[in-house]
N, C-alpha and C positions, 0 to 999 in steps of 0.2 A: 788302180791303186792297190798296193799290197797291204793287206790287213795286218795289224800289229796286236800283240797280246796286251790286254788292258790290266795294268797293275795300279790300283787306286792308292792314293795317299791315305793316311789314317783318317783325316777329316772327311775325305770323300767316302770312305767306308761307313763312317758314322752317318753321313747324310743319306747315302743309299739305303741303309737300314731303316732310317726314320721314314723315308718315303714308302718303303715296303710295309712297315709295321703300322704307321699312323694313318688315320683316315684323312687328315689334312695337315699340311706342313708348309711353312714359309721359309724358304732358303734365301737368306739375305747375305749372299756371298759376293765379294768383290769380283768384277769382271776378270776373267783369266784364270779363275780357280776351278773351272771345269763343270759349271752347272749343267751344261747340255749332256756331257758324258755321264755325269752322276744320274741325271733323270732317266736317260735312255737305258742305263744299266738296271735301274730299278724297274722300269717298264718291262724290260726283257724278262726279268725274274718273275714279275707279276703275271705276265701273259704266258710264257713258255715254261716257267719253273713251278708256279703255284696255280695256274689257271684261275687266278683271282679276278682278273678283268678281261674284257674282250676288245674294246675299242677306246683309243685315247685321242682326245682333241687337244692339240697344241695351238695356242693363240699367240702370235708373235708380230713384231713390226714387219712390214711387207718385205724388206730386203732380207731379213732373217728367215722369214717364211719361205722365200724362194729356194734357198739352198742349204742354209746352215745346218738344219737338223739332219737332213738326209746325208749330207757330206760328212757330218760327224760320225754317223753310224757306219759309213764306209771305211772308216779308219780302223775299226776294232773287230777282231775275230769273233768275239762273243756276241756281237750284234748282227751277225750275218743273216739271221732268220727274220729280222724285223722288216716289215713291208710298210712303205710310206706312200701317201697320196697328198699332193699339194693342191689345196682348194683355192685357186686364184683365177683371175681372168674374168671373162664374161659369165653371165649367169648360166648359160648353157654349159660352159667348161666347168664351172663350179659344181653343178649338179652331176655331171659326168664323173668328176673326181670323187664326189661323195658316194657314188655307187660303184666305186672300184674296190676290189678286195684288198684290204690293207689293215694294218694294226694301228698305225699312227696317222692321223689326218691333221694337216697343218693349214691354218687359215690366218689371214691378216686381221688385225683388230678392228679395222673399219667395217668388215663384213660380218661381225658378230651379230648385230641386230637382224640382219638378213637371215643368218643361219638359224637363229632361235625362232624366227617367224616361219622359216621353211619347215622345221620339224615340229614346232609347238609341243604338244603333249607326248609326241612319239620320239622324244630325245633319245638317240642311240648310244651316246658316249657315256661310259661309266667312270672314266677318269678324265679330269680336266687339268691342263697345265697352262698357266699364264706366264709366258716368257716376257720379262719386263713388266711386272705387275703394276708398276706406277702408271701404266696406261689406263688403269681402272681406279685411280685414286679419287676421281671426281664423282661423287654420288649422284650428281644431276645429269651425267652423261648418258646417252642412249646405250652405249656399250655396257656400262655397269648395270643399268636397269635390266638389260636383256639377260645378262648372266645371273642376276638376282632371281629371275623367274625360273631358271632351270637348275639352280644350285642344288635343289633337293634331289635331283635325279643322279647326281654324281657321287659315286661311292668313295672316290679319292679326288682330292684337290691339292695341287702343288703350285705355289707362287714362287717365281724366280726373279730376283732383282739384286743389283749391287747398291741401289740407291732408294731404299724404301721410303725415305722422307726427305726429298730433295729441297723442300722449302721450309716445312715446319712439321711438328708432331701430328698435326691434324690430318696430314696425308695418309695416316695409317688406318683410319676408320674403315673406309670402303674396302681396302685390301684385306684387312682382317675379317671383315664381314663375309667375304667370299670363302674364308676358311671355316668360320664357326657359326655363320648366320646370326651374328649379334650376341653370342653368349658372353663374350669377354668385354666388349666395349660398348654394348648397347644395341638395341634393335634398330634405332634410327640415328641419323646424323644429329638431329635436334637434341635427343637425350644425351648423346656423346658430348656435344658442346655444352649443354647445361651442367654436366657433371665436371668437366675438366677445363672449361675455358671461361674467361671473363668477356662479356659482350660490350662493344662500344658502337652505338648507332650513329654517331657523328651527326647529331641533330636531325636524324631521319633521312639524311642524304644517301648514306651507304653504311654497311655494317662490317666491322672487323672483329676477329676473335683472337685473344691472346691467352696462352696457357697460364693457368694458375701456378703458383710457386711450387706446389707439390705434384703437379699433373704429370710431368715428364716421367718421373720415377714410377708413379702409380700406373701409368699406361704401359710402360715397358715391363713392369712386374706382372701386369695382367696378361700379357701376350707371350711371356718368356717361355712358357711350356709348349707353345705351338709354332714358335719362330726361332730359328737358330742363325747365328751370324758368324762370319769369319772375314777378316780383312787381309789384304796382301801383306800386312806387317807380320802376320802369323805364318807366312810361307816363304821360306828362304830361297826357293827355286825361281822366284820372279826377278827380273832385272831391276837394277836400281832406277828409281824415278827421279829425274832431274828437271826442275822447273826453271825456265829461262825467260824473263821478261825483257823485251827489247823496246826501249822508248823510241817513239817515232816523233822527231821534232818537226813542227810545222813552221814555215816561214812567217814573218810578221804579217804579211798581207793575208795569208790564209787564216792565221789566228784571229785577226780583226774580223774577217768575214764570218768565222765560226761564232765569235761572241755576238755579232750582230744578228746572225741567223737564230741563235739560241734565244736571244732577248725577244725577237719577234715571235718566236714559237711560244715562249712562256707567257707573253702578254696576251696571247689569244686564248689562254686557259682561264677559267674561273676557279680560283683556288678553293672556293667553297664547294665546288661541284666537279672535282676531278674524278673521272671514271677510269677504270682499267683500260678501256679502249682508247680514250684520249691520251693517257699516259703512254700506252704502247706506240701510238702514232708519233708522238713527240720524240720518245727515245729512239724509235726506229729511224727517224729522219736524222737525228744527231749521230747515230752509229754509222749511217750511210755517209754522212759528211766526213767522219773520221776515216772512213775507208777510201774516200776520194771521189765519190759520185753519188748523185741523188736522183731518184725517179721524180719526174714532174707529174702534173695532174693527168697528162695524157700517156703516162708510162714512158715518156721519152727520157733517156738517160742524160742528165746534165753533168758533164765532167767538171770537177773542181780542182783536184790536185793529184799528184802521183807520189806523194811522200811515202805512203805505206807500201805502195807497189814497188817503189825503188828499194825500200828496206827489205822486202821479200826477195827481190832479185839478188841483193847483196848477200842475204842469208843463204840462199840456195847455192850461190857461188862458193861461199865459205864452207859448205858441206863437202866440197871436193869430190863430187860424183856419188855421194851417198843419196839414196832415195828418200823422199819425204812425202808424208801424207798431209795435205793442206786442206783445212776446213774453211769454207767460205760461207757468208751469210746471205748474200743477195745475188741474183743472176748476173747483175752487171759486174759484181766482183769476179765471178767465175769467168765471164767473157773477157774482161780486161786482163786477168791473169793468164788466160789461155793465149790471148793475142801477144802478150809481152814475152812469155816464156815457151810457148808452144813450138817455135821454130828452132830453138836451141836444144830443148830437152824432149825426151819421150814423155809427153804429157798426156794424161787420160782423165776424162771426167767419169767418175764411177757411175755405172748404170746397172750392171748385173753380175752374176756369179763368175762369168768369164774374166771380168776385170779383177776380181779377187784372186783368181788363179794366176793370172798374168803378173799381178803385183808380187805375189809370193814366189813366183818363179824368176823374179829379178828382171822382168821385161818392161818395167815402168819406172821412170825417174821421178815424176811428180804425179801423184794421184790426187785429183781434186774431188772433194766430197762435201755434201751438205750434212751437217750433224743431225738434222731431224730425221734423215732416212738412213744414215750410215754409221751412227754412233753406237748402234746396238748390235751385238751378236756376231759381227763379222770377225773372222780370224785372219788378221793381217800381220801377225807377228813375224812371219818368215821373210817379209819383203823389205823391212827397214826398221830404223830405230828413232826416226825424227817425226814428230807431230808439230805442225805449224798452224796456229790460229790466226788467219788473216783477218777474219771478221769475228768480233767478240759477241757473246750473247749472255743474257742474265741467268741462264739455267745452269746451276751447279751440276745437275744431273747429266746434261749433255756434255759438259766439260769432263766430268768424272768418267763417263762412259766412253767418250771419244778417245782419250789417250789410251784407254785400255783395249783398243783394237790392236795396239802393238805391245802394251805392257801385260803380257800373258805368259802362262806356262808354255813351254816348248820353244820360247824364243832363244835364238843362239847368241843374242847380244847381251853384254853384261850391263848395259844401261839403256834406258829410253829417255830421250830428251824432248820435253814439251816446251815449245817456243810460243810466246804470246807477243804479237805486234801491238803495242799500246800507244795510241796517239796521245801526246802530252797535252795537259790542260783541257781535256775534253771528257766526254761521257765514258770513253774507254776506261779511264782511271776509276770512275765510279763502279763500273762493271766488275773490275778486278777486286775492289773492296767488298762488294756484295757477295761475290762468289766465295771469298775467303770466310765471310761470316756464315754463309750457308754450309760450308764445309765443316765448320765447328759443330753445328747442330747435327749434321750427318754422322760425324765421328763419335759424338756422345751416344747416339742411338746404337751404332754398330758395336761400340765397346761394351755397352750394357747387355745387348742381346747375345754377343758371342760368349758371354760367361756361361751360357747354357751348354755349349759344346765343350767348354773347358771342364765343366762339372761332370759331364758324361765321360770324358776322358779319365778324370780322376776316379770316378766310380768303377770304370772298367779296370783301371790299374789296381785298385784295391781288391776287386773280385779275382783278378788274375793272381795276385800275391797270395790271397787266401786259398785259392785252388792249389797253388804250388805247395803251400805249407801243409795242406791236407794230404797231398800225395806223398810228401816227405814223411809224414807221420805214419801213413799206412806202410810205406816201404820199411821203416825201422821196425814196425811191429811184425 
């Protein structure tokens, strides 16, 4: 691959400088705006320009860890000196990778507790980068607790995500703690909730927290100096994003079966003691029904209908040869799609970096992928402009990140079309409503935080004008 000259946009220059200058920074930039190249450029300056750091640890989703960071570095001339070591595989392979001479070590988030236990007090990394920092939003998770133990050893910390608060403002506490060790939002999740949230114990069965009326603004004001944000609305070089909901009509027999199935599932629940697990099981079964098949108790696949599969087939035919990235939810979705379309089209189930390369080279018509493993970090913008959601999910974050595998800088397409196959009169419609509500919360957060970068731009502009005026005065004298 021939390396290119890196010419950063203005917002990228600001972000690079913030990483270089600040001990900790959260970059809440929409996918496609170059978080990886921004971070690597700053890392290169810190290691080879200023000798300020020695070893960098990047924590990323597994598929991103496999290739995205090292492949990004291969694109740019100024990053040719950076050395990478990918810490994946068996324990023996991971230990070997850790003992390799490198500048940047990349590990998947699941192995973070193992890594912290391996080094303990002899932590060697003086810079920490969390790619998709929402992986650490749960303060009860082992991975967060592990990073909390070694945070004090890190001279620099960078958080990268396009969706810092995919569900609610409460997602921010753990992430911001990794930046400032509790200086802004409190040392504990309990103190954070006591300060900013109303508590409802629901009669002692379970507890929920809702933000107080003034909390959102107060939280965002508190972290605005340590987090900067930019959305794709601020960047004119991105393709136009078009959303296309395709209603999938069910025949009367299937509708009747769905209503009966839903009724039976609901009656099995105790409305006073609904847990997250029981709700997930119920909605998971209903989503499977909408897709056309359900797993039985023995994991046997029970076929129900082909309405959504037929709609997918018709949509692919209407694309007239254009490639499409299809997200599925369940393995039986993947298998049924592959059986239906695999003989007519060049269909591939995403597994590794070679599939990413082949897609971008135009060698794949239909790329099947699961959003949990493929919605983050992959650069697929060269291979097509159509994203199809065969199976819907409740996560705004996965939907937001998923489409941005194609909706990225460097795309040669003037638009990216996101197609949602929505079964009518079923839980699919509830999912679409929920995603829209969560998008509203996300947009509020991003709009408030990106004001910081706008302020910095304005300050730079004033400084530049004052400098020019001073030079003009000296010239006249």
